[in-house]
C-alpha positions as CSV (number, residue, x, y, z in Angstrom):
1,M,11.9,113.0,67.6
2,I,11.3,109.3,67.2
3,Q,7.7,109.7,65.9
4,D,8.6,112.3,63.3
5,I,8.8,110.0,60.3
6,A,7.3,112.3,57.7
7,P,6.7,112.0,54.8
8,R,5.8,108.5,56.0
9,K,2.8,108.1,58.2
10,M,1.9,105.5,60.8
11,Y,-1.7,104.3,60.9
12,N,-2.3,102.6,64.3
13,Q,-6.0,102.2,64.1
14,F,-7.4,98.7,64.8
15,R,-8.4,97.1,61.5
16,P,-10.2,93.7,61.9
17,G,-9.6,90.9,59.5
18,M,-6.1,92.1,58.4
19,V,-3.9,89.3,56.9
20,P,-0.3,89.7,55.8
21,D,0.8,90.2,52.2
22,A,3.9,88.5,50.9
23,D,6.0,91.7,51.6
24,S,4.4,92.6,55.0
25,P,7.1,93.2,57.6
26,V,7.0,90.8,60.6
27,F,8.3,91.2,64.1
28,L,9.6,87.9,65.5
29,F,10.4,88.6,69.1
30,A,13.3,86.5,70.5
31,D,12.7,87.0,74.2
32,D,9.8,87.0,76.7
33,K,10.3,90.7,77.5
34,M,9.8,91.6,73.8
35,K,13.0,93.7,73.8
36,F,14.8,91.6,71.2
37,F,13.7,90.7,67.7
38,M,15.0,89.1,64.6
39,A,16.1,91.1,61.5
40,H,18.3,91.0,58.5
41,V,21.5,93.1,59.0
42,S,23.9,94.1,56.2
43,E,26.5,96.8,56.2
44,G,25.0,98.6,59.2
45,R,21.5,98.5,57.8
46,M,18.6,96.4,58.8
47,R,15.3,95.2,57.6
48,Y,12.5,93.1,59.1
49,P,11.7,89.7,57.7
50,V,8.6,89.6,55.5
51,F,5.7,87.2,55.5
52,G,6.6,85.6,52.2
53,E,10.0,84.4,53.4
54,L,8.9,82.9,56.7
55,P,8.1,79.2,57.3
56,D,4.8,77.7,58.4
57,G,4.0,77.3,62.1
58,I,3.6,81.0,62.9
59,S,0.5,82.9,63.9
60,Y,0.2,86.5,62.9
61,T,-1.3,89.5,64.8
62,Y,-1.8,92.8,62.9
63,L,-0.1,95.7,64.7
64,F,-0.2,98.9,62.5
65,S,0.6,100.2,59.0
66,I,3.3,102.6,57.9
67,D,2.1,104.0,54.5
68,D,1.0,100.9,52.6
69,D,3.2,98.4,54.6
70,K,1.2,96.3,57.1
71,Y,3.3,95.3,60.1
72,F,2.5,92.1,62.0
73,M,3.7,90.3,65.1
74,G,4.7,86.7,64.4
75,T,4.2,84.1,67.2
76,P,5.6,80.6,66.7
77,D,2.9,78.0,67.3
78,D,5.4,75.8,69.1
79,P,8.2,78.0,70.6
80,E,10.1,75.0,71.9
81,T,10.8,73.5,68.5
82,F,10.6,76.6,66.2
83,Q,13.7,77.4,64.2
84,Y,14.3,80.9,63.0
85,P,15.2,81.1,59.3
86,E,18.9,81.5,58.4
87,G,20.2,84.9,57.8
88,L,18.4,86.6,60.7
89,T,20.2,88.4,63.5
90,K,19.0,89.0,67.0
91,L,18.8,92.7,67.8
92,G,17.8,94.6,70.9
93,I,15.4,97.5,70.6
94,R,17.7,99.7,72.6
95,E,20.5,99.0,70.1
96,L,18.7,100.7,67.3
97,R,19.4,104.2,68.4
98,S,23.2,103.7,68.6
99,E,23.9,100.9,66.1
100,Y,21.4,101.1,63.3
101,Y,20.2,104.6,63.2
102,R,21.7,105.8,59.9
103,G,19.8,108.8,58.6
104,E,16.2,109.7,57.9
105,E,15.5,106.6,55.8
106,N,15.7,104.3,58.9
107,R,13.8,106.5,61.3
108,H,10.4,104.9,60.6
109,L,12.0,101.4,61.3
110,I,13.0,102.5,64.8
111,F,9.6,104.0,65.6
112,A,8.0,100.8,64.3
113,A,10.2,98.6,66.6
114,Y,9.4,100.8,69.7
115,T,5.6,100.7,68.9
116,A,5.6,96.9,68.1
117,G,7.5,96.1,71.3
118,Q,4.9,98.0,73.3
119,L,2.0,96.2,71.7
120,A,3.7,92.8,71.9
121,G,4.3,93.3,75.6
122,W,0.7,94.2,76.2
123,Y,-0.5,91.0,74.4
124,R,2.0,89.0,76.4
125,D,1.0,90.4,79.8
126,N,-2.7,90.0,79.3
127,R,-3.0,86.4,78.0
128,Y,-5.0,85.7,81.2
129,C,-7.7,87.8,82.8
130,G,-6.5,89.6,85.9
131,T,-9.9,89.2,87.5
132,C,-10.8,85.5,87.0
133,A,-7.5,84.1,85.5
134,H,-9.4,82.7,82.4
135,M,-7.5,82.9,79.1
136,T,-8.4,86.1,77.1
137,V,-9.3,86.3,73.4
138,P,-8.8,89.3,71.0
139,S,-11.7,91.5,70.4
140,Q,-13.1,91.5,66.9
141,T,-14.1,95.2,66.9
142,E,-11.4,97.1,68.7
143,R,-7.8,96.9,70.0
144,A,-8.7,95.0,73.2
145,L,-8.5,91.6,74.8
146,V,-11.7,90.2,76.2
147,C,-12.3,87.6,78.9
148,P,-15.0,85.2,77.7
149,N,-15.6,84.0,81.3
150,C,-16.3,87.3,83.2
151,G,-16.5,89.8,80.4
152,R,-13.6,92.0,81.4
153,I,-12.3,94.1,78.6
154,I,-8.5,95.0,78.6
155,Y,-7.2,97.9,76.7
156,P,-3.5,98.8,76.0
157,R,-2.0,100.7,79.0
158,I,-0.1,103.9,78.4
159,L,1.9,105.4,81.3
160,P,2.0,109.2,81.5
161,A,5.3,110.8,82.5
162,V,6.8,114.3,82.4
163,I,10.1,115.7,81.1
164,I,10.9,119.0,82.8
165,A,13.3,121.8,81.7
166,V,13.9,123.8,84.9
167,T,15.3,127.2,83.9
168,D,16.8,130.3,85.5
169,K,17.2,133.0,82.9
170,D,20.0,131.7,80.6
171,R,20.7,128.4,82.4
172,M,18.9,125.1,82.8
173,I,19.3,122.1,85.1
174,M,20.9,119.1,83.5
175,T,20.9,115.7,85.1
176,K,22.4,112.2,84.9
177,Y,20.5,109.3,86.3
178,A,21.9,107.1,89.1
179,G,22.6,103.5,88.1
180,R,23.0,104.2,84.4
181,S,26.2,104.4,82.4
182,L,24.9,106.9,79.8
183,P,27.5,109.6,79.2
184,F,25.2,112.3,78.1
185,Y,22.9,114.6,80.1
186,A,19.1,114.5,80.5
187,L,16.4,116.5,82.2
188,V,14.4,116.1,85.4
189,A,11.7,113.5,84.7
190,G,9.2,111.3,86.4
191,F,5.9,109.4,86.3
192,N,2.5,110.9,87.0
193,E,0.9,109.5,90.2
194,I,-2.8,108.6,90.7
195,G,-4.8,111.7,91.7
196,E,-2.5,114.4,90.5
197,S,-2.4,116.6,87.3
198,L,0.6,116.6,85.0
199,E,1.4,120.1,86.2
200,E,1.4,118.9,89.8
201,T,3.7,116.0,88.7
202,V,6.1,118.7,87.4
203,K,6.2,120.4,90.8
204,R,6.6,117.2,92.8
205,E,9.3,115.7,90.6
206,V,11.4,118.8,90.6
207,M,11.1,119.1,94.4
208,E,11.9,115.4,94.9
209,E,14.9,115.2,92.5
210,V,16.6,118.6,92.9
211,G,14.9,120.2,95.9
212,L,13.6,123.3,94.1
213,K,10.2,125.1,93.8
214,V,9.1,126.1,90.3
215,K,6.6,128.5,88.7
216,N,5.4,129.5,85.2
217,I,4.9,125.9,84.1
218,R,4.5,125.8,80.3
219,Y,3.5,122.8,78.2
220,Y,5.8,122.2,75.2
221,K,5.1,118.9,73.3
222,S,4.3,115.2,73.9
223,Q,6.0,112.0,72.6
224,P,5.1,108.3,72.6
225,W,8.0,106.3,74.0
226,G,7.0,102.7,73.5
227,I,10.1,101.0,75.0
228,V,8.7,101.6,78.5
229,D,5.0,102.1,77.5
230,D,5.2,105.9,78.2
231,I,3.5,109.0,76.8
232,L,5.9,111.7,77.6
233,T,4.8,115.3,78.1
234,G,7.4,118.1,78.1
235,Y,7.2,121.2,80.2
236,Y,9.4,124.3,80.7
237,C,9.3,126.0,84.0
238,D,11.2,128.7,86.0
239,V,12.8,128.2,89.3
240,D,10.9,130.0,92.1
241,G,13.1,131.3,94.9
242,S,16.3,129.6,95.9
243,T,18.4,128.1,93.1
244,E,20.5,125.8,95.3
245,I,20.2,122.2,94.1
246,K,19.6,119.6,96.7
247,M,20.0,116.4,94.7
248,D,18.3,113.1,95.5
249,R,21.2,110.7,95.1
250,T,18.9,107.6,94.9
251,E,17.5,109.1,91.6
252,L,20.4,111.1,90.2
253,K,24.2,111.0,90.2
254,E,24.6,114.5,88.8
255,A,22.4,117.6,88.7
256,V,23.9,121.0,87.6
257,W,23.0,124.4,86.3
258,M,24.3,124.7,82.8
259,E,24.5,127.9,80.6
260,R,22.9,127.7,77.2
261,K,26.2,127.7,75.3
262,E,27.4,124.7,77.4
263,I,24.5,122.4,76.4
264,M,25.7,119.7,74.0
265,G,22.6,117.6,73.5
266,Q,22.4,113.8,73.1
267,P,23.9,111.7,70.3
268,H,20.7,111.3,68.3
269,D,17.7,113.5,67.8
270,L,15.0,110.9,68.7
271,S,14.0,112.0,72.1
272,L,11.8,114.8,73.5
273,T,14.4,115.4,76.1
274,N,17.0,116.2,73.5
275,E,14.7,118.5,71.6
276,M,13.9,120.4,74.7
277,M,17.6,120.8,75.6
278,I,18.5,122.0,72.1
279,T,15.5,124.3,71.9
280,F,16.5,126.0,75.1
281,R,20.2,126.2,74.0
282,D,19.2,127.9,70.8
283,G,16.9,130.4,72.6
284,K,13.8,129.1,70.8
285,E,11.7,127.8,73.6
286,P,8.1,128.9,73.1
287,L,6.0,130.6,75.8
288,G,3.4,127.8,75.5
289,Y,0.3,127.4,77.7
290,R,0.9,128.5,81.3
291,Y,-0.4,126.5,84.1
292,A,-2.8,128.6,86.3
293,E,-1.2,128.2,89.7
């Protein structure tokens, strides 16, 4: 999955006083939504610009480290007049999976981009206090923004969501989302609501999207998915009673039962969804922890 970058390791702890070295990679985001950034591209490969090759007029925020490399976000002091150095190409974070994923040596760069985009979006969205509208300042002791006027402390927000493999013996429900042009299949999925457990989210989302009851809910794995600020939790479960799919057409454009041998998987092995599909296809799904219903 996207976070599986071994033997490299990400260190995402807040480290006060960090300053870039000459070879520290820098994310220069090229849009307000933090979904596009600048990089060097050559022969299908990419690398992030480093501190030593960037001009003056940029403020740097430490994000995380991968092994000994310290990654920073670079923010132009005057965005209206700032000129990006020559040789940089504007890339979209979503492009990385299809265009610049070329083997294991690039996997950590994709995970870095997803994580950096999530942090950059949090810094952008919380420049002002949501309580009193005063400008916030970075905490000097933890990953937080502090309002010097009212004292509010703002931490990064992570949105819990579930990925659900609904099974019936040797077949599983495969879906395609409405309003998306992706050609490959996915699984039932959805966000956790206030006041419900993740297992209750599993039951609700399956009922809402495909009209089925489920039982034997089993936790599988989790995955950070920074492009939409998610923490994904994967569950297997068995259909309980009727197997007739009643699809919510506002959410899905296709929902079908598919035999193990028919499952093809997704183009890249970066997602929890894909791993769960392939794990079921190959008959290796674990029993896991069962929700006490």
